[in-house]
C-alpha positions in Angstrom: -0.3 0.3 -0.1 2.9 2.0 0.9 4.6 2.0 -2.3 1.2 2.6 -3.9 0.8 5.8 -2.2 4.7 6.6 -3.3 3.4 6.0 -6.8 0.5 8.2 -6.7 2.1 10.9 -4.9 4.9 10.7 -7.9 1.9 10.7 -10.6 0.2 14.3 -9.0 3.5 16.0 -8.8 4.6 15.1 -12.1 1.0 16.0 -13.6 1.4 19.1 -11.7 4.4 20.4 -14.0 4.2 23.1 -16.5 4.5 20.7 -19.7 6.9 21.7 -22.5 5.7 23.9 -25.1 5.4 22.2 -28.2 6.1 23.4 -31.5 2.9 24.9 -32.2 3.3 27.2 -29.2 6.8 27.8 -30.1 6.1 29.1 -33.4 2.9 31.3 -32.3 5.2 32.6 -29.5 8.2 33.5 -32.5 5.9 34.6 -34.1 7.4 33.1 -37.6 7.5 29.6 -38.7 11.1 28.3 -39.3 11.4 26.3 -42.2 14.3 24.1 -43.8 14.3 24.0 -48.0 16.8 23.1 -50.0 19.4 25.8 -51.2 18.4 27.1 -54.5 16.2 24.7 -56.2 14.1 26.6 -59.1 11.0 25.7 -58.8 10.4 23.9 -55.6 12.7 26.4 -52.9 15.1 29.5 -54.5 15.5 32.8 -53.6 15.1 35.7 -56.2 17.2 39.0 -56.9 15.7 40.7 -53.7 16.1 37.5 -51.2 12.3 36.5 -51.7 12.0 32.7 -51.3 9.3 31.0 -53.8 8.8 27.3 -55.0 7.1 24.3 -54.8 8.3 23.4 -51.1 8.4 26.8 -49.9 4.8 27.2 -50.7 4.3 23.8 -48.5 5.9 26.5 -45.2 3.6 29.3 -46.3 0.5 27.3 -45.7 1.6 26.3 -42.6 2.1 30.0 -41.3 -1.3 30.7 -43.3 -2.7 27.8 -41.0 -1.1 28.5 -37.7 -0.4 32.5 -38.2 -3.0 33.7 -40.4 -0.2 34.8 -42.6 1.3 32.9 -45.1 4.3 35.4 -45.1 5.5 34.8 -41.6 7.8 32.4 -42.6 11.8 32.1 -42.4 13.5 30.1 -44.7 16.7 27.8 -43.4 18.4 26.6 -47.1 19.8 22.9 -45.6 22.2 20.7 -47.6 21.2 16.9 -48.2 23.9 15.8 -45.2 22.2 18.7 -42.3 18.8 18.9 -43.0 17.7 16.0 -40.6 19.9 17.2 -38.4 18.6 20.9 -38.2 15.0 19.4 -37.9 16.0 16.6 -35.0 17.7 19.9 -33.1 15.1 21.9 -32.7 16.9 24.5 -35.5 13.8 24.6 -37.8 10.3 23.3 -37.3 9.6 21.5 -40.7 11.8 20.6 -43.4 10.2 20.9 -46.9 12.6 20.2 -49.4 13.2 17.2 -51.7 13.8 14.2 -48.9 12.7 10.7 -50.0 10.1 9.4 -47.6 11.6 5.9 -46.8 11.3 3.3 -44.1 14.4 4.3 -42.1 14.1 7.9 -42.3 10.4 7.6 -40.7 11.6 5.2 -38.3 15.0 5.3 -37.3 16.0 9.2 -36.8 13.2 10.3 -34.8 11.3 12.3 -37.8 7.7 11.9 -38.8 6.9 12.2 -42.9 2.7 13.6 -42.7 2.3 13.1 -46.2 3.4 12.4 -49.9 3.6 16.6 -51.5 5.4 15.4 -55.0 5.5 11.8 -56.6 8.9 12.0 -58.0 11.5 8.9 -59.5 15.5 8.8 -60.3 16.4 9.4 -63.4 19.6 9.9 -65.9 20.4 13.1 -67.7 23.2 13.1 -70.6 24.4 15.0 -73.4 22.8 14.8 -76.6 25.8 14.4 -78.3 26.5 11.0 -76.1 23.6 9.5 -78.2 22.6 7.4 -75.7 18.5 6.7 -75.8 18.2 4.1 -72.4 19.3 3.9 -69.2 20.8 0.4 -69.8 23.1 2.3 -72.3 24.8 3.6 -69.6 27.6 0.2 -68.5 30.6 2.3 -67.8 29.9 5.4 -67.3 30.6 7.9 -64.6 27.7 9.0 -62.6 27.8 12.8 -60.8 25.3 12.3 -57.5 24.8 13.8 -54.7 26.5 12.2 -51.6 24.1 11.8 -48.5 21.4 10.7 -50.4 18.7 7.7 -51.5 19.9 8.8 -54.9 23.4 7.1 -54.3 21.8 3.9 -53.1 19.4 4.0 -56.1 22.2 4.1 -58.4 24.2 1.0 -56.8 20.7 -0.8 -57.2 20.3 -0.3 -60.1 23.7 -1.1 -61.6 24.0 -4.5 -59.8 20.6 -5.5 -60.4 21.3 -5.5 -64.4 25.0 -6.5 -64.4 26.4 -2.9 -64.9 29.3 -1.3 -64.1 29.8 2.6 -63.5 31.9 5.1 -61.8 30.2 7.1 -58.9 31.8 10.8 -58.5 30.0 12.2 -55.1 29.7 16.2 -54.3 28.4 17.3 -51.2 25.8 19.9 -53.0 23.5 19.7 -56.0 25.0 22.6 -57.5 28.4 21.1 -57.4 26.9 17.9 -58.7 25.5 20.4 -61.7 29.0 22.5 -62.4 30.9 19.0 -62.7 28.5 16.9 -65.3 29.1 20.4 -67.5 32.7 20.7 -66.9 32.7 16.6 -68.1 33.6 15.2 -64.8 31.4 12.7 -65.4 29.0 11.5 -68.1 26.0 11.5 -66.6 23.9 13.5 -63.8 21.6 11.1 -61.7 18.8 12.9 -59.2 15.1 12.8 -59.0 14.0 13.7 -62.4 12.3 16.7 -60.6 15.9 18.0 -59.7 17.2 17.1 -62.8 14.6 19.2 -64.7 15.7 22.2 -62.2 19.3 22.1 -62.7 19.5 21.9 -66.1 18.2 25.6 -66.7 20.9 26.2 -64.6 23.4 25.1 -67.0 24.9 27.5 -69.6 23.3 25.8 -72.6 20.1 23.6 -71.2 19.1 22.2 -74.9 22.2 19.8 -75.2 21.1 18.0 -72.6 18.4 15.3 -72.2 17.2 13.4 -69.6 16.2 9.9 -70.4 12.7 8.6 -70.0 13.2 5.8 -67.6 12.4 6.1 -63.7 14.9 3.5 -61.9 13.0 4.4 -58.0 10.4 6.0 -56.7 10.7 9.0 -54.6 7.9 10.1 -52.7 8.9 13.8 -51.3 6.8 15.4 -48.7 7.5 17.4 -45.5 8.7 16.0 -42.1 8.9 16.7 -38.3 9.9 15.6 -35.5 7.8 12.7 -33.9 6.6 12.7 -30.3 4.1 16.4 -31.4 1.0 14.4 -32.6 -0.7 18.2 -32.8 2.2 19.6 -34.7 2.1 16.8 -37.1 -1.1 16.7 -37.6 -1.3 20.6 -38.4 1.5 20.1 -40.8 -0.5 17.4 -42.7 -3.4 19.0 -43.0 -2.1 22.0 -44.6 -1.3 19.9 -47.3 -4.2 17.9 -47.0 -6.2 20.8 -47.4 -4.5 22.1 -50.7 -5.2 18.7 -52.1 -9.2 18.5 -51.0 -9.7 22.3 -52.0 -8.3 21.7 -55.6 -11.0 18.6 -55.7 -13.9 21.0 -54.6 -12.9 23.6 -56.9 -12.2 26.2 -53.8 -9.4 28.5 -55.4 -7.6 31.4 -54.1 -9.6 33.7 -56.4 -12.6 32.0 -54.9 -12.2 30.8 -51.2 -14.0 34.1 -49.5 -17.2 33.3 -51.7 -17.4 29.6 -50.9 -17.4 30.0 -47.3 -21.0 31.2 -47.4 -22.3 29.8 -50.5 -20.3 26.2 -51.2 -21.8 23.0 -50.5 -21.4 21.3 -47.0 -18.1 19.8 -48.0 -16.8 23.1 -48.8 -18.2 24.8 -45.7 -16.7 22.6 -43.5 -13.3 22.8 -45.3 -13.3 26.8 -45.1 -14.9 27.2 -41.5 -17.9 28.1 -43.0 -20.0 25.2 -41.1 -18.1 23.8 -37.8 -14.8 24.1 -36.9 -12.5 21.3 -37.8 -9.4 23.0 -36.8 -10.1 23.1 -33.3 -9.0 20.0 -32.1 -5.1 21.3 -33.6 -5.8 24.5 -32.0 -6.2 26.8 -35.0 -8.9 29.0 -35.9 -12.4 28.3 -38.0 -10.8 29.5 -41.1 -6.8 27.8 -40.9 -7.9 26.1 -44.4 -9.6 29.2 -46.2 -6.7 31.2 -45.1 -4.5 29.1 -46.8 -6.6 28.8 -49.8 -6.8 32.1 -50.1 -3.0 33.3 -49.7 -1.0 30.6 -51.0 -3.7 28.6 -53.6 -5.0 25.1 -54.0 -2.9 22.3 -54.6 -3.2 22.4 -59.0 -2.6 26.6 -58.8 0.8 25.6 -56.0 1.6 22.8 -58.9 1.5 25.0 -61.7 2.4 28.1 -60.7 5.9 27.0 -59.7 6.5 23.5 -61.5 3.9 22.8 -64.2 3.7 23.0 -67.8 3.4 26.5 -67.9 6.1 27.4 -65.4 10.0 27.8 -66.4 9.9 23.8 -65.7 7.2 22.8 -67.8 6.6 19.4 -66.2 3.3 17.9 -66.6 0.9 16.6 -63.8 1.9 12.9 -64.1 1.4 11.1 -61.1 0.8 14.0 -59.3 -2.8 14.4 -60.8 -5.7 14.2 -58.5 -7.2 10.4 -58.2 -10.0 12.1 -59.7 -8.4 12.6 -63.1 -5.7 9.7 -63.1 -3.3 10.4 -60.6 -2.3 9.4 -57.0 -2.6 12.6 -54.9 -5.6 11.5 -52.8 -6.7 13.0 -49.0 -8.9 11.9 -46.8 -11.9 14.1 -46.4 -12.7 16.7 -44.2 -15.5 15.7 -41.7 
């Protein structure tokens, strides 16, 4: 009995201690979201001549800021290399990581991190010089391949060449820009990375038209935002910031009509925008959290087309990133 009383007293004492502040509370106290991004990948995360960041991954961070702070502009962007990106999140240097970082079992279970969803379905490919007259990945036997170090790219290359009985020479660099420069200068025959990244880096080459991305994909590269494990409220906020943009596109809610549809849209639209019920309350958010995301940042389709779509400099078709209703893989749970 005495042991039980002591145990009960200990539990009561522990419950009386102030709880450690969660990420949501820290972000609100700071007045801005700190977001880790790639250090300059066209279409995904790149600063302009005035230092203002833009891109697909950047807009995901802005969506979180709109939901949490009511202002998509209240974000401080921290450019991170592949070597530093996860450490910065683990050590709370950043609140969320939104850069080209593939979701894998090991990263999701062994690093104290949690992927919240797939923002972009990608795959690894190869870029070569047109003058090399290489038309298929199977023609790369004996090639030297430039890759960014500390990424799944290196492992995928090793797996692909081994599985196909081919040889290669790996040439690794820490930063993507270093890889691109090495490839352009002739240090290697092939540049391998996610196809979205290859499309972005090709724009940085002196003569982009002299290079071609081969049609084969040798891997699955699901990309999405990452948070720390153990903060379930923050995990839900970042997850639903992404999902709300996908749901909005599916329901026809855009940055131009979000205000109007909040009161006049279908029941499902009104639930999303906060016109009927408060589905943000359980996450500590205001009823209009999703309305602010769509109004200030856009729905998923708007974000995609503006940054990487066929009307952008990258000119990447939606492909697997079409909505599930249009033959793609983008699918979000309902808001109800």
